[in-house]
C-alpha positions in Angstrom: 10.6 49.0 36.1 12.4 47.6 39.3 11.1 50.5 41.3 7.6 49.7 40.1 7.9 46.1 41.2 9.1 47.2 44.6 6.4 49.8 45.0 3.6 47.4 44.0 5.1 44.6 46.2 5.4 47.0 49.2 1.7 48.0 48.8 0.7 44.4 48.7 2.8 43.6 51.8 1.0 46.4 53.6 -2.5 45.2 52.5 -2.2 41.5 53.3 -2.0 41.8 57.2 -4.9 44.3 57.0 -7.1 41.4 55.8 -5.5 38.5 57.7 -4.6 40.2 60.9 -1.6 40.1 63.2 -0.9 36.5 62.5 0.3 37.3 59.0 3.8 38.6 58.4 4.9 39.7 54.9 8.6 40.0 54.0 9.9 41.5 50.8 13.4 40.3 49.9 15.5 42.3 47.5 17.6 39.8 45.5 20.0 42.5 44.2 21.0 43.8 47.6 20.4 40.4 49.3 18.6 42.2 52.1 15.1 42.5 53.4 13.6 45.5 51.6 10.4 45.7 53.6 8.6 43.8 56.3 5.1 44.2 57.7 3.9 42.8 61.0 7.5 41.5 61.9 6.8 38.8 64.4 9.9 36.9 63.2 12.2 39.5 64.9 13.7 40.5 61.6 13.9 44.1 60.2 14.6 46.0 57.0 18.3 45.7 55.8 18.7 42.3 57.6 20.4 39.8 55.2 17.9 37.8 53.1 20.0 34.6 52.9 18.7 34.1 49.4 21.9 34.8 47.5 22.3 31.1 46.5 18.9 30.7 45.1 18.9 29.5 41.5 15.4 30.2 40.3 14.1 28.1 37.5 12.4 30.0 34.6 9.0 28.7 35.6 9.3 29.5 39.3 6.6 31.9 40.3 4.9 30.6 43.5 6.9 28.4 45.9 5.0 26.6 48.6 3.1 26.5 50.8 5.7 25.1 53.2 6.2 25.1 56.9 9.1 26.4 59.0 9.8 27.2 62.7 9.7 30.7 64.1 12.1 32.0 66.9 9.7 31.1 69.7 9.0 27.5 68.4 5.7 28.3 66.8 5.0 26.9 63.3 4.6 29.1 60.3 2.9 28.2 57.1 4.5 30.2 54.4 4.3 30.9 50.7 6.8 32.8 48.5 6.2 34.6 45.2 9.0 35.4 42.8 8.7 38.8 41.3 10.4 39.3 37.9 11.2 42.2 35.6 10.1 42.3 31.9 13.2 40.3 30.9 12.2 37.5 33.3 15.0 38.1 35.8 14.0 37.5 39.5 14.2 40.8 41.3 12.3 40.3 44.5 10.7 37.5 46.6 7.6 38.3 48.6 7.1 35.8 51.5 3.9 35.5 53.4 4.2 33.8 56.8 1.1 32.7 58.7 1.5 31.9 62.4 -0.6 28.8 63.0 -0.4 29.0 66.9 -4.1 30.0 67.3 -5.3 27.4 64.8 -3.2 24.7 66.6 -4.6 25.6 70.0 -8.1 25.5 68.6 -7.5 22.2 67.0 -6.2 20.8 70.4 -9.2 22.2 72.2 -11.7 20.6 69.7 -9.9 17.4 68.8 -7.4 17.0 71.7 -4.9 16.2 69.0 -1.9 17.9 67.5 -2.5 18.9 63.9 -0.6 16.7 61.4 2.5 18.1 60.0 2.6 18.9 56.3 4.1 16.0 54.3 6.1 18.3 51.9 9.6 19.2 52.8 11.2 22.7 53.0 12.3 23.8 49.5 16.0 23.5 49.2 16.3 26.8 47.2 14.9 28.8 50.2 16.6 27.0 53.1 20.0 26.2 51.7 21.6 29.1 53.5 18.9 30.1 56.0 20.8 30.5 59.2 17.9 32.3 60.8 15.9 29.1 60.6 18.8 27.0 62.0 19.2 29.4 64.9 15.4 29.3 65.5 15.5 25.5 65.7 18.6 25.4 67.9 17.4 28.0 70.4 13.9 26.7 70.6 15.0 23.1 71.0 17.6 24.1 73.7 15.0 25.9 75.7 12.4 23.2 75.3 14.7 20.5 76.6 15.3 22.6 79.8 11.7 23.7 80.1 12.8 27.4 79.8 11.1 30.3 78.1 13.2 32.0 75.4 12.3 35.5 76.5 12.8 34.8 80.2 16.3 33.4 80.6 18.4 34.5 83.5 22.0 35.4 83.0 23.4 31.9 83.8 20.9 30.2 81.4 21.6 32.8 78.8 25.3 32.3 79.0 24.9 28.5 78.9 22.8 28.9 75.7 25.4 31.3 74.1 28.1 28.8 75.0 26.2 26.0 73.3 25.7 28.2 70.2 29.4 29.0 70.1 30.4 25.4 70.4 28.1 24.4 67.6 29.5 27.2 65.4 26.0 28.6 65.1 27.3 32.2 65.6 29.7 32.0 62.7 27.4 33.8 60.3 27.6 37.6 60.1 24.9 39.3 62.2 24.1 36.0 63.9 25.0 37.4 67.4 22.8 40.4 66.8 19.9 38.1 65.7 20.3 36.0 68.9 20.3 39.2 71.0 16.9 40.1 69.5 15.5 36.6 70.1 16.5 36.8 73.8 15.5 40.4 74.3 18.9 41.6 75.3 21.4 44.0 73.7 24.0 42.9 71.1 26.7 44.0 73.6 25.3 41.6 76.2 25.8 38.7 73.8 29.3 39.8 72.9 30.1 40.1 76.7 28.8 36.6 77.2 31.1 35.4 74.4 34.0 37.2 75.9 33.5 35.4 79.2 33.8 32.1 77.4 37.4 32.7 76.5 38.5 34.2 79.8 
């Protein structure tokens, strides 16, 4: 039964971006292994087998669709997301299928037509999904740090990168397992480069 759920969810994950294009990312979270089981159109810089950070979710019996809600991507763009809880015949949650829609193009069009930023959604991020989402916290930290200095995340020189890594270290943002590897993907450098930067901080 669990394999059927996974197979059907994977097929759905493949189909959704075919209809909605490259601005739609679909992520299938395996709640048993606490990892990403499948990802289609991965603009969030995550990949299969990355940690899901959903191990603390306590799904209510009636939880089926969570959202829509908004969150920030690694580059500062706003994603509108919705999550679907997939259960077995006994009602136990087995997978969560998350659909993330990048609103960048819509926001730019809105600015062009109305010369106004679109209003933010009034609803808050659901606690059950964001209680332990260090990806989201790193996205917010890195994007904010670069915005304050008028820097591009994917074009930092070595000095700026090391300053950012130092700020992350001081804030304890790299304490999570795989956090350094995730930051490396955000900045477009190797994991070894980030570890070397961290090494220079203690020399």
